[in-house]
C-alpha positions in Angstrom: -20.7 3.8 -291.7 -19.2 0.4 -292.5 -17.3 -2.2 -290.7 -13.7 -2.3 -291.9 -11.9 -4.5 -289.4 -12.7 -7.1 -286.7 -10.2 -8.2 -284.1 -10.3 -10.7 -281.3 -8.1 -10.7 -278.1 -7.7 -13.6 -275.7 -7.4 -12.7 -272.0 -7.2 -14.9 -268.9 -9.5 -14.0 -266.0 -8.3 -15.8 -262.7 -10.7 -15.9 -259.8 -10.2 -14.1 -256.4 -11.4 -17.2 -254.5 -9.1 -19.5 -256.4 -11.7 -21.7 -258.1 -15.5 -21.8 -258.8 -17.2 -25.1 -258.3 -20.7 -26.3 -259.2 -22.6 -29.5 -260.0 -21.0 -32.7 -261.1 -17.6 -31.9 -259.9 -17.2 -29.1 -262.5 -14.6 -26.5 -261.6 -12.8 -23.5 -263.1 -9.9 -21.4 -261.8 -9.1 -19.3 -264.8 -11.7 -18.1 -267.3 -10.7 -17.8 -271.0 -12.4 -14.7 -272.3 -12.5 -13.3 -275.8 -12.7 -9.5 -276.4 -14.0 -8.4 -279.7 -13.1 -5.0 -281.4 -15.1 -3.8 -284.3 -13.5 -0.8 -286.2 -15.5 1.3 -288.7 -14.5 3.5 -291.5 -16.0 6.4 -289.6 -13.4 6.1 -286.9 -15.8 4.8 -284.3 -14.8 1.5 -282.6 -17.1 -0.8 -280.5 -16.2 -3.5 -278.0 -17.8 -6.8 -276.9 -16.9 -9.8 -274.8 -17.7 -13.5 -274.6 -16.6 -15.8 -271.9 -18.0 -19.3 -271.9 -18.0 -21.1 -268.5 -16.5 -24.2 -270.2 -17.5 -26.8 -272.8 -18.7 -29.1 -270.0 -21.4 -26.5 -269.0 -23.1 -25.2 -272.2 -22.5 -26.0 -275.9 -19.9 -23.1 -276.1 -16.1 -23.0 -275.6 -13.5 -20.3 -275.7 -11.6 -21.4 -278.7 -14.9 -21.8 -280.5 -15.7 -18.1 -280.1 -12.4 -17.1 -281.9 -12.8 -19.8 -284.6 -16.4 -18.7 -285.1 -15.4 -15.0 -285.5 -12.8 -16.1 -288.1 -15.6 -17.9 -290.0 -18.2 -15.2 -289.6 -16.1 -12.0 -289.8 -15.5 -11.9 -293.6 -19.4 -11.8 -294.1 -19.7 -8.7 -292.0 -17.1 -6.5 -293.5 -18.8 -3.6 -295.3 -22.0 -3.9 -293.2 -23.4 -1.0 -291.2 -23.0 -2.0 -287.5 -25.7 0.5 -286.5 -28.3 -1.6 -288.4 -28.7 -4.2 -285.7 -31.6 -6.1 -287.2 -29.7 -6.4 -290.5 -26.5 -7.4 -288.7 -28.2 -10.2 -286.8 -30.0 -11.5 -289.9 -26.6 -11.4 -291.7 -24.9 -13.3 -288.9 -27.6 -15.9 -288.8 -27.5 -16.4 -292.6 -23.8 -16.7 -292.7 -23.4 -19.1 -289.6 -26.3 -21.4 -288.4 -26.5 -21.7 -284.7 -23.4 -20.9 -282.5 -25.2 -18.0 -280.8 -22.4 -17.4 -278.4 -20.0 -16.6 -281.4 -22.3 -13.8 -282.4 -22.9 -12.4 -279.0 -19.7 -10.3 -278.7 -20.1 -8.9 -282.2 -23.6 -7.9 -281.4 -22.5 -6.3 -278.1 -19.8 -4.3 -280.0 -22.4 -3.0 -282.5 -24.5 -1.7 -279.6 -21.4 0.0 -278.2 -21.0 1.7 -281.6 -24.7 2.7 -281.8 -24.5 4.3 -278.4 -21.4 6.2 -279.4 -22.9 7.4 -282.7 -26.1 8.6 -281.0 -24.3 9.9 -277.9 -26.5 7.7 -275.7 -25.8 5.1 -273.0 -26.8 1.6 -274.2 -29.4 1.3 -271.5 -31.3 4.2 -272.9 -31.3 2.5 -276.3 -32.4 -0.7 -274.8 -35.5 1.0 -273.3 -34.6 3.6 -270.8 -32.9 3.8 -267.4 -35.0 2.8 -264.4 -34.0 4.1 -261.1 -30.5 4.9 -259.8 -29.3 1.3 -259.5 -30.3 -2.4 -259.3 -29.7 -5.4 -257.0 -27.1 -8.0 -257.5 -26.8 -11.7 -256.6 -23.7 -13.6 -255.4 -23.0 -17.1 -256.7 -21.7 -19.3 -253.9 -19.2 -21.9 -255.1 -20.1 -25.5 -254.1 -18.4 -26.5 -250.8 -19.4 -28.0 -247.5 -22.5 -26.6 -245.9 -20.5 -24.8 -243.2 -18.1 -23.3 -245.7 -21.0 -22.1 -248.0 -22.7 -20.5 -245.0 -19.5 -18.7 -244.1 -19.3 -17.4 -247.7 -22.8 -16.2 -247.6 -22.2 -14.3 -244.3 -19.1 -12.7 -245.9 -21.0 -11.5 -248.9 -24.0 -10.4 -246.9 -21.7 -8.1 -245.0 -20.8 -6.5 -248.3 -24.3 -5.7 -249.0 -25.6 -8.6 -251.1 -29.1 -9.8 -250.4 -29.5 -12.3 -253.2 -27.5 -15.6 -253.0 -27.4 -18.3 -255.7 -26.2 -21.4 -253.8 -24.5 -24.0 -256.0 -26.0 -27.4 -255.3 -26.7 -30.3 -257.6 -24.5 -32.7 -255.7 -25.4 -35.3 -253.1 -29.0 -34.7 -252.2 -28.6 -35.1 -248.5 -25.6 -32.7 -248.5 -27.6 -30.3 -250.6 -30.4 -30.3 -248.1 -27.9 -29.4 -245.4 -26.4 -26.6 -247.6 -29.8 -25.1 -248.1 -30.8 -25.2 -244.5 -27.5 -23.9 -243.2 -27.5 -20.9 -245.5 -31.2 -20.0 -245.1 -30.7 -19.9 -241.3 -28.3 -17.0 -241.7 -30.6 -14.9 -243.9 -33.1 -12.3 -242.9 -36.5 -11.0 -244.1 -36.0 -9.6 -247.6 -33.0 -11.8 -248.4 -33.5 -14.3 -251.3 -31.9 -17.7 -251.6 -31.7 -19.6 -254.9 -30.7 -23.3 -254.8 -29.2 -23.7 -258.3 -28.5 -27.2 -259.2 -27.2 -26.3 -262.7 -28.8 -29.5 -264.2 -27.0 -31.7 -261.7 -29.8 -33.7 -260.0 -31.6 -36.7 -261.4 -35.4 -36.4 -260.9 -35.6 -38.7 -257.9 -32.9 -36.7 -256.0 -34.5 -33.3 -257.1 -37.8 -34.5 -255.8 -36.3 -35.6 -252.5 -34.6 -32.2 -252.0 -37.7 -30.1 -252.8 -39.7 -32.3 -250.4 -37.1 -32.1 -247.6 -36.9 -28.3 -247.8 -40.6 -27.6 -248.3 -40.6 -25.5 -245.2 -37.6 -23.4 -246.2 -38.0 -20.0 -248.2 -35.9 -20.8 -251.2 -36.1 -20.7 -254.9 -35.3 -23.9 -257.0 -33.2 -23.3 -260.1 -32.7 -25.7 -263.0 -32.8 -29.0 -261.1 -32.3 -31.4 -264.0 -30.8 -31.5 -267.4 -33.8 -31.6 -269.7 -36.9 -29.3 -269.9 -39.1 -32.3 -269.4 -37.4 -33.4 -266.1 -37.5 -29.8 -264.8 -41.2 -29.6 -265.6 -41.9 -32.8 -263.7 -40.1 -31.4 -260.6 -41.9 -28.1 -261.0 -45.3 -29.9 -260.9 -44.2 -31.5 -257.6 -42.7 -28.4 -256.1 -44.2 -25.8 -253.8 -41.3 -23.4 -254.3 -40.8 -20.6 -256.8 -39.1 -22.1 -259.8 -36.3 -20.7 -262.0 -35.3 -22.1 -265.5 -31.9 -21.3 -266.8 -29.9 -23.7 -269.0 -32.8 -24.9 -271.1 -33.8 -21.3 -272.0 -31.9 -20.6 -275.1 -34.5 -19.1 -277.5 -37.8 -17.3 -277.8 -39.3 -20.8 -278.6 -38.3 -22.3 -275.3 -39.3 -19.2 -273.4 -42.8 -19.3 -274.9 -43.0 -23.1 -274.2 -42.0 -22.6 -270.6 -44.7 -19.8 -270.1 -47.3 -21.9 -271.8 -46.5 -24.9 -269.5 -46.3 -22.7 -266.5 -42.8 -24.2 -266.1 -41.2 -21.3 -264.3 -41.8 -18.2 -262.2 -38.4 -16.7 -262.9 -36.2 -17.1 -266.0 -32.4 -16.7 -266.4 -31.4 -14.8 -269.5 -27.8 -15.2 -270.5 -26.6 -12.7 -273.2 -24.2 -15.1 -275.0 -26.7 -18.0 -274.8 -29.2 -16.0 -276.7 -26.8 -14.5 -279.2 -26.2 -11.0 -278.0 -28.0 -7.9 -276.6 -30.4 -7.7 -279.5 -31.9 -11.1 -279.0 -31.7 -10.9 -275.2 -33.7 -7.6 -275.4 -36.3 -9.4 -277.4 -36.6 -12.1 -274.7 -36.5 -9.5 -272.0 -39.3 -7.5 -273.5 -41.4 -10.7 -274.0 -40.9 -11.6 -270.3 -42.1 -8.2 -269.4 -45.2 -8.7 -271.6 -45.8 -12.2 -270.1 -45.2 -11.1 -266.5 -42.1 -13.3 -265.9 -39.3 -11.9 -263.6 -35.7 -12.3 -264.8 -32.1 -12.8 -263.7 -30.1 -10.8 -266.3 -26.6 -12.0 -266.8 -24.2 -14.0 -269.0 -22.3 -17.3 -268.8 -19.3 -15.4 -267.4 -17.0 -12.5 -268.3 -15.0 -9.5 -267.1 -15.6 -5.7 -267.3 -17.1 -5.6 -270.7 -19.7 -8.3 -270.1 -20.4 -6.8 -266.8 -21.1 -3.4 -268.5 -23.4 -5.0 -270.9 -25.3 -6.8 -268.1 -25.6 -3.5 -266.3 -27.2 -1.8 -269.3 -29.6 -4.6 -269.9 -30.6 -4.8 -266.2 -30.8 -1.0 -265.8 -33.2 -0.8 -268.7 -35.6 -3.4 -267.3 -38.6 -2.3 -265.2 -37.6 -2.9 -261.5 -40.5 -5.3 -260.7 -39.1 -7.7 -263.4 -35.5 -7.4 -262.2 -35.3 -10.5 -260.1 -31.5 -10.0 -260.0 -28.3 -9.6 -262.0 -24.6 -10.1 -261.5 -21.3 -8.3 -261.4 -18.8 -10.8 -262.8 -15.9 -8.3 -262.7 -15.9 -8.5 -259.0 -15.1 -12.3 -259.1 -11.9 -11.9 -261.1 -8.5 -10.5 -260.4 -7.9 -8.9 -263.8 -9.5 -5.7 -265.1 -9.7 -5.5 -268.9 -11.4 -2.1 -269.2 -11.8 1.2 -267.4 -15.1 2.7 -266.7 -16.9 -0.6 -266.1 -19.6 -0.5 -263.4 -18.6 -1.6 -259.9 -20.7 -3.0 -257.1 -21.7 -0.7 -254.2 -23.3 -2.5 -251.2 -24.6 -5.3 -253.4 -26.0 -2.9 -256.1 -24.7 -1.6 -259.4 -25.5 1.1 -262.0 -24.9 1.3 -265.7 -22.6 4.0 -267.0 -24.1 7.3 -268.1 -21.5 7.6 -270.9 -22.3 6.9 -274.6 -22.2 3.3 -275.6 -21.2 0.7 -273.0 -19.1 3.4 -271.3 -15.9 1.4 -271.1 -12.4 1.9 -272.4 -10.4 -1.4 -272.9 -7.0 -1.7 -271.3 -4.8 -2.5 -274.3 -1.8 -3.4 -272.1 -3.9 -6.2 -270.6 -5.4 -7.3 -273.9 -2.1 -7.4 -275.7 -2.0 -8.2 -279.4 -5.0 -9.5 -281.2 -5.1 -13.3 -281.8 -7.3 -12.8 -284.8 -7.9 -10.1 -287.4 -10.5 -10.0 -290.1 -10.1 -7.1 -292.6 
């Protein structure tokens, strides 16, 4: 089996809530997602998706995905998509860095491998654990009262994990954390996610002020070293996210005891193949994980579901269902939340069928 054609489609994903806000005044109302189609000479087609949150968040942007595929694609024609190790080595040799560009291609190759072997991707990633897994809900940055109302709304829908977007004014963030925690019950989890938004002195003020509150602190500052400093002055369970972009940083974080939980984003690591490596290493090291991506629609959500469902439950800190945040469905068969939980498809591959009427014509073709 050989790759004979790669196509990329651009699709807008508006948000149900109108906008998504986080630290530093960052805001998005419509996500620019790229869907990747890999067609083989055996008549089997695989699908992937990449949706950066914006160039002001991580070193990734939507037009960069498509430009990168145009650069990388010619080097992959004639390759066997089922040889995932070879495919990733080929991509890394042809294009240094730019992990997010490679993510959708790798995802589509897993979809093909599942279809060829007649297995769901979660089985190929390690096996299906249980019947479903828990999700978190990200709460866009607003006033403390408005965020508390959002949490109450989503708690009524079955969510028990809440990622509160903080990283703004320290005093207001303290109020946000206290207002939301007061609504929650035993067994609920609250994560105060600063998305790199605090300077160290503000981060230290916040963690000291909420010392009596049951809350996780996620990625308080921009650099690894700053986060490590806060960690060493913090009594709370600690999550690293933005700085974890490779096996090297994951190993460094574990050696320094810099985190209790790590957030693994598929596109930040370069696809399911490398995220599986990081996931399996976390299991070996005893580190719990949030399993997700930077953003996305139905296809990314399907990939997250397979990754999470193939992770031992005690290491599944949480995962996310991005397709419930957006108003546009780009594929049939994608997993849907049920009472704050989700399950991966039992069909071969990712288990999705793209909606071509929504995707429209490709914006890029390599053949």
